[in-house]
C-alpha positions as CSV (number, residue, x, y, z in Angstrom):
1,M,-3.8,-13.1,-29.2
2,P,-7.1,-15.0,-29.4
3,D,-6.1,-16.8,-32.6
4,L,-3.4,-18.6,-30.8
5,A,-6.0,-20.3,-28.6
6,L,-8.9,-20.5,-31.2
7,F,-7.1,-22.1,-34.1
8,P,-5.8,-25.2,-32.3
9,E,-9.3,-25.8,-30.9
10,R,-10.9,-25.5,-34.4
11,Y,-8.2,-27.3,-36.4
12,A,-7.2,-30.3,-34.4
13,S,-4.4,-31.3,-36.7
14,L,-2.6,-28.0,-36.3
15,K,0.9,-28.5,-35.1
16,T,2.5,-25.0,-35.0
17,I,1.0,-21.5,-35.0
18,R,2.9,-18.3,-34.8
19,F,1.7,-14.7,-34.8
20,Y,3.8,-11.7,-35.7
21,A,2.9,-8.0,-35.9
22,G,4.8,-4.9,-36.7
23,L,4.8,-1.2,-36.8
24,E,5.2,0.8,-40.0
25,L,8.2,2.9,-39.0
26,P,11.3,0.7,-38.3
27,F,12.7,2.8,-35.4
28,M,9.3,2.6,-33.6
29,H,9.1,-1.2,-34.2
30,I,12.6,-1.7,-32.9
31,G,12.0,0.7,-30.0
32,L,8.9,-1.1,-28.9
33,W,10.8,-4.4,-29.2
34,L,13.5,-3.1,-27.0
35,L,11.0,-1.9,-24.4
36,T,9.5,-5.5,-24.2
37,W,12.9,-6.6,-22.9
38,L,12.3,-4.5,-19.8
39,V,9.3,-6.7,-19.2
40,R,11.1,-9.9,-20.0
41,F,13.9,-9.1,-17.6
42,G,11.4,-8.2,-14.9
43,V,12.4,-4.5,-14.8
44,M,8.7,-3.7,-15.4
45,P,5.7,-5.9,-14.9
46,S,4.2,-4.8,-18.2
47,L,4.0,-1.9,-20.6
48,D,0.2,-1.4,-19.9
49,K,0.6,1.5,-17.5
50,G,2.8,3.4,-20.0
51,A,0.5,2.7,-23.0
52,S,-1.1,6.2,-23.0
53,I,2.3,7.9,-22.8
54,L,3.7,5.6,-25.6
55,L,0.6,6.4,-27.7
56,G,1.1,10.1,-27.3
57,L,4.8,9.8,-28.2
58,S,3.9,7.7,-31.3
59,R,1.6,10.4,-32.6
60,L,4.6,12.8,-32.8
61,F,5.9,10.6,-35.6
62,D,2.6,10.2,-37.5
63,C,3.9,12.6,-40.2
64,F,6.6,10.1,-41.1
65,G,4.1,7.2,-41.6
66,S,1.3,6.7,-44.1
67,D,-2.4,6.1,-44.0
68,R,-2.0,2.5,-45.1
69,S,-2.2,-0.6,-43.1
70,G,-2.2,-4.3,-43.9
71,F,-2.5,-7.9,-43.0
72,Y,-0.5,-10.8,-44.3
73,M,-1.1,-14.5,-43.5
74,K,0.7,-17.6,-44.7
75,L,-0.6,-21.1,-43.9
76,S,1.3,-24.2,-44.8
77,G,0.9,-27.8,-44.1
78,I,-0.4,-31.1,-45.6
79,A,-3.6,-31.1,-47.6
80,S,-6.2,-33.9,-47.3
81,N,-4.6,-35.6,-50.3
82,G,-1.3,-35.9,-48.5
83,Q,0.5,-33.2,-50.6
84,K,2.2,-30.1,-49.2
85,K,0.0,-27.1,-49.5
86,S,0.6,-23.4,-48.8
87,I,-2.0,-20.5,-48.8
88,T,-1.0,-16.9,-48.7
89,F,-3.4,-14.1,-48.1
90,D,-2.7,-10.4,-48.0
91,L,-4.8,-7.3,-47.6
92,T,-3.9,-3.6,-47.8
93,A,-6.1,-0.7,-46.6
94,R,-5.6,2.8,-47.8
95,D,-6.9,6.2,-46.8
96,G,-6.8,5.5,-43.1
97,I,-9.5,2.9,-43.1
98,G,-7.4,0.1,-41.6
99,P,-9.7,-0.2,-38.6
100,Y,-12.4,-1.7,-40.9
101,I,-10.2,-4.8,-41.2
102,P,-10.7,-6.2,-37.7
103,S,-14.0,-4.5,-37.0
104,T,-15.9,-5.8,-40.1
105,P,-16.6,-9.2,-38.6
106,A,-18.3,-7.7,-35.6
107,I,-20.4,-5.4,-37.8
108,L,-21.4,-8.4,-40.0
109,L,-22.4,-10.5,-36.9
110,A,-24.4,-7.6,-35.4
111,K,-26.4,-7.3,-38.6
112,R,-27.0,-11.0,-38.8
113,L,-28.1,-11.0,-35.1
114,A,-30.5,-8.1,-35.8
115,R,-32.0,-10.0,-38.7
116,G,-32.4,-13.2,-36.6
117,E,-30.0,-15.2,-38.7
118,I,-27.9,-16.3,-35.8
119,T,-29.6,-17.9,-32.8
120,A,-26.6,-18.5,-30.6
121,R,-26.2,-15.9,-27.8
122,G,-23.5,-15.1,-25.3
123,A,-19.8,-14.5,-25.5
124,Q,-18.1,-16.8,-28.0
125,S,-15.7,-17.0,-30.9
126,C,-17.1,-15.8,-34.2
127,V,-14.9,-18.4,-36.1
128,G,-17.2,-20.1,-38.6
129,L,-20.0,-17.6,-38.3
130,I,-19.1,-15.5,-41.3
131,T,-17.4,-16.6,-44.6
132,L,-14.5,-15.0,-46.4
133,P,-16.8,-13.9,-49.3
134,D,-19.1,-12.2,-46.7
135,Y,-16.1,-10.5,-45.2
136,L,-14.6,-9.4,-48.5
137,G,-18.0,-8.3,-49.8
138,A,-18.4,-6.0,-46.9
139,L,-15.1,-4.4,-47.8
140,D,-15.9,-3.9,-51.5
141,N,-16.7,-0.2,-51.3
142,K,-13.6,0.6,-49.2
143,R,-10.1,1.4,-50.4
144,I,-9.0,-2.1,-49.6
145,S,-7.2,-4.5,-51.9
146,W,-6.4,-8.1,-51.3
147,G,-4.9,-11.2,-52.9
148,A,-4.6,-14.9,-52.3
149,S,-2.5,-17.6,-53.7
150,I,-2.4,-21.4,-53.2
151,S,0.6,-23.6,-54.0
């Protein structure tokens, strides 16, 4: 996961970072988790070679899922004033448009490059090249809702 490498580079005071992901249907989530143990115990080098088979099998269960997807992030730590601070951000996509969530930054950057607004070239992280308002503005006309809270 790139965030696990990028965030510590960008935020030097970061002490701990964790990333979790899940599948909508619990039996698929648990099944995939169990398969990962085959890799952990060295029975299989990775699940990569079986990915197309697993994808095909997963499609058999599409009728039990929904067309919704989401993202949830919670950050906690010490603010610049020395007080504890927590930020929670969640985003839900409906009508099968979940792929817009991770692809929107690339679309925004491509448009900015085409307009000459970004002069940097070459492979690099896009961290800091778009703002949250830019991102959320690009999702305005989509069936995506989001919320954030700070405590």
